[in-house]
Structures are given as structure tokens and as C-alpha cells.
Steps between C-alpha positions, in 0.01 A plus 500: 500500500219744580542810712348497846263759637787728589611520136822300540580146393503259796855388423616862496331566834678195646830633365426843648431346839831315487679824409330678789603223738858510373505879533376488859766240584770721350380802700497294820847368414639850450361604837652193666843568348486862616420379852787250480745774399376714788551214746851451364578870547370488858729216609793600722783623281763334719358149457522267198170417332375145459188378325236354729368193318273227628654240270851422385663249270853556629698221666768697678441545873513863606699559817268776618262754358671835462352835419156642443229288340325640192145366478364443147124437521283521192767422242422135431250509214464498123409840359407394147543228240514586129483179295522698174824678592606185691592692814386526859548780749567351843603622842839405635371288788261299282582131519552291190190304600290818502641612166464159335136469610419846363673445166384141447145636509595673173684200355840657572797455733818693583792374294665375819301375802714398795447174680354590840162666539606761754794644306414859416579642160706778661689236695543289187659790316721605792606145582487340152406137448448253219206290394425263215433780248836664580689319222309723255348781709785587736481589868219702665648842424528415129121510459460838672439796270480776760510537876441766761756477778499658845874558527707503815513880492118520499423583138245309293658463156377337181774288345504340156769341284580825325387799706707719733479232770602207282789429736250445782287281273797277417631514857187379679557135412685330786502819709302337786339825611828688535415768242124532538167321481297454184147626567356461148613290207381456146560137407493322165236233452477209258205283394425201719272200455305329781717186520859386469635171365820372663749252356762342725808408300756285680870545423773274629770757572544871554670529161200340329271735692694805385508380138123442499440839661709672234292342224173601664629851558608539138189348342228593754350156442549135589395210280290734289312656794549861617676575827382799704665408832811304601639394833641175635608291795822319586420190707842338470788491253317249279148641526437856387177627350407779265143611571361652182163674506271671253159660515201296389121542483357149540692260725384138531524530881627748760720404795481667840808512723349721769349201682650156563746467212841668493590681180873429472443125535282506189800603291654154541175303475328663201627578153214744443269700722244781487431782744283807502715802421444637848612173661801486270611846617488387863606137450799555729316706762305224677812313613757777462655276234576191716587663828161416656678172584669692781163512675379153406251632248569226249357255752145428373344506847659828610435650159132417533457666840724804438266792407522570128513874555834446681640261241690766311843650452434798728414282801793267444741788458382646833547163670848456358607847606354450850697179545816663371471829687417324827780254446288222653560244227868585470560471875318166524694359204830629639424346841436168327830528314330566165545873425368635170554800275204652318576516129223709348635658184477549125796501264448679167751334269598517133326202342821328393627488860197318643648145468815602684301674775264206550790257528666730756168533683443124508851440635527783754140564612301197399140614530223446249265571332636818342293740291630601157350810337635637169514880488646794313504873551339692219681821600791584731439533873746737667512317835476145366756502221450168321528509123174606333346273236724210604339179626552427869347243733381587848590202718296497821569287809336529840575255780696459826834326438681292768828645620796271556731550799726799452290666230407865556129587540501664153729243332272395214363846424849642463604210275197566281568873478857439389389250236236738363763771461748258343243400237410860409159494666325712760298429808168675576503651847166388640680268745820508701821626340855483633704725271758748618419859401760495222362174359144624527540832321711340227207275419200723564565824314694694762575812293149508352349454846693791645390730219137395539515543878642851461231593247194359677588451868786734576397516866522121538146475633465150357727209599829435327485198268796324660379567853156370416590192296818380668506648851126448545433850628 
């Protein structure tokens, strides 16, 4: 390639411009973080600090806002993407949608991309979560190489797996903003192709489903074809599906489930399907799995007139929380003699216990479908102490359950919590929890939490994990 009039090759000049743009973004980011630290320092010392976010993916009603709000503008972008090193530098409030769009432009993706567009990467690390790459790639924190954290005591610290703040690095997962907020993260990337092929494999029992999953997990292939992603759905005790997906370049057709069709229904009606990679990432977002039924959005007429920009998980989450916090639906149902309990939970279970849990769930709770997502930790997480490198399944269920006369308002949720503990699993804390303090700290790294709190938030500026996740403060 010839040099241009300025004496540099055109491709080198393009590279230089990208470097200049990245450099200016980094400088702006550093200034924004300094301003954030200054705002934190200026907040009243006698009030707890809470993050002021426009979006949330939590499903536990907060009784009331307490403390001083810390605004975080300007921390929602991608600073750089390096397809050669297979890393991206991103800000803590960047959503997975923003990050995926930026990295897909380079033919790359984060190793784990969570299922709803508005989940931020900082929130994904602090709250954990599993997706269909998690059987091989772990949870969100497993693909982080480095992070800058604004700690509760006001410092901005760089934490890695093996530096002087390694305890903070390993303690951020499942900390829910009780130690600090990640403001910059370096995340691992992996190559991605433009399309994904899906295969829907029906199994006739939970034991068959587990056996098939174990084979796929061990071999990373099914019927001679590679498997990059695995999740599944339980429809009833005789109809469970493994959904196996792999990247592909040239699909014979491409489905679109952002319009009239509903994604989860396709699992039972098609043995094979094809999606763009971007649509595959957000396949669950349009209908918030299947909970859009709560608002009639599987009705073809209502679906057609409902604005597409509001047909997403964020809108439906806001509607659900409005109904729950206002108590309108609950009061109407109670007045009609049909009270309900909202059961919106995940259960992260050792793979061998899934058949027993699903039978218990069918008998005692009785809602379906249920999402099944294989997962494993690559490395220990101090506040979410499931066994690293062991295969688990995240079992997700989200629906109001009828209460029978005499049952307590939290009857089913407490039953589920006890069963999870009995089976050696753990429950993510994005929704309601009902543990006593002793039960809670026995399961969620009590000693480790206290050491981390003393090291990085000795003044208790940030909320206590139990207060936040169980008491709803």
C-alpha cells in the first residue's frame, strides 16, 4: 500500500486516529472518575451512600430510599476494544448491549453476555448471573482481568487477581454494591461470528436432560457439531429441552423474534433455528423470557399495537415492580379470594440435584416454564461460595403463585430457600430473600464479608449486604 501525501500509510493513519480517539476517551474517563470521587467525598458523612441509577434489574422492592444519592454520569461507555489482545476496556455503567455492539463490530464478544440489554457490566459483576456460555466461561466476574473500584471509603483502587487488592477483586462478585462500585473493567473477549445455529433437543425426563447435558459439557459437541452455548427449558416433567447453539457464517434463513413471534415457543415447534448473533444474545429480552404473558403481550393483536421500543425486559420489569410495590394486583386478587405470592427467583444447584429439585418444584410450586442454564465458576468467589469448576445449573422461575387458605404470604419462597440449602445450592440475591441473619451469613461468606468491609468500607458508608438484600433497605 502506497504512502499518502503526509508520508504515512493510510492504514497506519487510521490506526493512529483510533489510538488518539481511545486516548481522549481515557483522559475523559479519568476526569469523570476524579469528579465521582470528589462527589463521594462531599456527601454527608452521617448518611449512607446509595448509587443513583436510572435502570435496575433487581426484583426486590425497596421499602424506602435511604441515604445520599451518588450520581454517576459519564461512566456508561466503551473506552477501547483490542481484537488482537482480545480485551476491551469498558466503564462500569456500560450496558451489555453497548459493550456487545462495540465488540461485535470487531468480530468479538465478552466471554459472558448477560440476558437483558440494560444490565450493566458493573452490575453483572456485583450481582453475578449466568448465561448460555457459562457452562464453559463462568460467571461475569470470571472474564474480568482488572477493575478500578470506587470503594466505600472513597478510594479508587485497581484490583486484579494477584495484586495487593486481590481480596477486593475476588470479593466484588455478589457484593451488590456493598463494598464499592466498579468504574472501569478490562474484560476478556472471544471471537464471534455473525450468526448462531440453534438445536432444540427434547428429553423426556429431568434425569435424561442431566445425562445429555453432562455429555455435551464433557465433549463440547453434539452429534458431531460444536457447541458454544447451552441452556434449556423445563415445560413439564415429560418435556424438557436442551438448547444447543454454535456460531455459523452462512445460515439458510434467519428468524426474528422481536416482532410477532415469541422466542420460547419456537423451542417446542422447531428442531433447528437460526438467529443473528445480536438477536441470539437478546433472545430472552423481548418477552422477559415468558413473563410478557402477564401483560397480554402474547396476544397477537396487543402485541401488534404495543410499541416495539417498549417491548423489552426493562419496561416489563418496571411494570412488574410498579404492580408489586403499589400492591394493586395483590389487593384485587385478595379481595376476590385469590391471593398470590410472587415467586421470582433463581436456584443455582449442583447438576446432579436438578431432578430432585424439579420434582419438588412441580409438586410444591407448580409453575412452568422454568429456565435451565448450566454454569460453573472458573475461580472462587468469596461472597458466593459455590464450588469452582463444578457444574451447576441455574434454575430460573418467575411467576405469581396462588396461595391456599392458611398459607403465609412468603410460603413458597421460604420452601424454595430451604430446598436450595438442603441440596447444597445457593440463591442469587437479585430478588426477595427471607433468611435469618445466621442463615444468611452462613451461606454468603460472612467472615470474608466482614474482613472486606473492614478493609474497604470501615465507615459503613455503603449498605450492609443483609440489610440491602433481605431487609430491603
